[in-house]
Structure formats: C-alpha cells, structure tokens
Phi, psi and omega in degrees: 000134181289157177299150178251149184260130172239146178240122180235084181066241183271007180240128172257137185237120172261111187253113178253190184290316185235003181209146177233138176246120177258126181240113178263130176246125177292159174289180183303325179301329178262020175066022174057027183279146183254140164243141184240150178235118174270118182251116174259188181295333187235354185200175181234143172235123180265136180244111177076154199235009175078167178271311187249149185299319181302325182278328172297320178293326177297317178297315181298316181295319179298315180298315181296331178291345178281347171076023177233154180293144176273117185284318183190168169246128176258128175259124186278328181193171190261050169256140191294338178290348179253339183245347187297332180278007181301338177307325182290341184245022188297338181275000185250156171299133179242120183247138178212159176294166181303319180293316179293321178298316179296315182298316180293320181294324187260332186231355188303313181296318179296320177298316180294321179297319178294315181300321181303325182289343184262356192272345182059225181299339180291349184299335178294341182256012185261150183291155176252353180222162181225101174295144180270152172304142180257350179204154179259136174279133176247148178300145177137190187253141174224138177256124182240114180051041178083002181252123178280131173242132180246118182262128177234134177253106184267129175273156165058049174247234177294333177220169187301327177217124182238121176274126170244151181234119178257140174244090189302323184299331181249002180056045179249135171240116171277104193263350186047221189278011165299328183232135168245140179238106178074016182227144178299119174293150175266120186241162168102359178293156181252152175273187183294342177269007179065034177249132177294142196260038179298310187295315180297322180294313180298319179297315180296323178293322177298321178293321178295319179298318179294325177294325173053058178294155178297319182228137171241130176255108187276170177281338176218121181110170185280159174307147188208187173242186187289354179294342179279343189297316179303325179294324177292317177300314181298321180296313181300315182292322179293319179297317179298313181299317181294315180297314184287350174284349175092016181291160175289164179294327177296317180288329175298311181300311182298321181294321180288323177295318181294321184285329185233064185293338184275348183284142174280164172073045178300337178293340177294339176300329179298330176289323174298322179298322177299312181294319187281322190247346187229007181251114181228037184283000000 
C-alpha cells in the first residue's frame, strides 16, 4: 500500500508502512523552502537546512519532538536557501555530494556573504557561521533500519549537482529543487562549464515524469505526484525563451509574474535575475 498524505499546518506527512517522510515548508519570508525528515523505526535523517535560522530551528525542534536520534543531515545542493541554516545542525554529521561539498568548502562563505546583502530586514535571522560537510554522499543504495534509500546525484539541473533520495518501498522520491510545486522555480544558474542548465534540467524532469512515482517531495511546495512535472518543464522553457529574447530584467520579472499569476513566491524570480543578468563567473 502506498504512503498516505496528512497535512498538519506547515508540515506535510507521508506515512508509509515502515517509513514516514515529514516535509516542513517555510513561509514566504523563508522562501517557501522545504526541509524533510525521513523517519525509520529507529532514527531520523534530515534533508536540507533552510534559509533562515528561525525555520531551521523549527525543523530541529520538530525532529527532536519525534523522540528518535538524528542520524545525519543530508544537503541536496549548494544553494543558500538549503544550506544557510546548517548552523543549527552543527553538532550532527552533515553529508553532501562531492560537488556540494566542494562548493561549500571553496565558495560557501562568499555565497553566504552575498546572500546576506540581499536579505534586507531578514538579515537579523541569518546565520553567521557555516559548518562544513563531514562526509560525502555517493550514488547508490543504503538500507537504514530495513528501509532502502537510493541516492542519485543529478548533474545540470537547477544546480550543478542535485541529490535526490528515492524510497522504493513507498514509491517516494525526495526531489529537492529538481521539482517546484506551485512556487516560482529559480532558473538560470550555470554549471562548472559556465553553461546555463536549462537542457539538463528539462531532461531530468522528463525522466522523472516517465518514472511516474506515486509521491514527489519537492524543494519548494507540498508533496505531489508527477502531474506537476510538465508545468515545471513549461516554466523553464518559457523563462529561457523570454530571457534569450533579450528583454530587460525588469521585463523578465514582469513577464513571468504575468504568465504565472497563480504561483507562490514571486520574489524568487529575483534570484533568477541574479543568475541570468548578474552572474558571470
């Protein structure tokens, strides 16, 4: 029997036979970013650490309220809305893929310093330190308390390296920012070859759609199924077409808001503007 979805305020709970996935979504002030908790019979694994400290602390408190030891924190990728809250988890093992580990070690402080300048009044809720990953995640399968977890490191999607976690027994894919549900995706980041990753992202989404999991846990938005994937693909393609038409950043922002009025998080478009118009690394 597939996992069932429960909604408890800002936490969505996918409850399966031997594993439960709790997905906390921050409010708009925290960029609607999700942190997930994989709960097995004997332990907890936290996935991603939030943008702002109050919401990272909310995740930590929720996890501790489950009454099981926290085994580790998994970082899915090296965007600051997912790693800036790691300060709250500094006493725990932090695992990340090789690409994310490299990015944090070499650019993490600079990314945080830049991000701090963009937060306005929210800067008071931003971390002052960045713990480094203590272990690298490798692709493959791991069994935790009888539950198989399959780790995949996807290149060239929303970010240069994206960790996804599949739970085959419940047909759940924790997709992080490979998928956005009802929230403006952040587009335009470049890979290590300095190429914008539109094509790779669309390709990976097509593969996920063909896989058609029962549940997808996105990086922004509530758990969903594969029916949301065509909309994410369409958004990426529309953003690319608008940007490559040569419009100004003001017209890009206005155009995406006009085209997608129902999506939450229009301020996330400003992050796309940074990647598209101000990133020349």
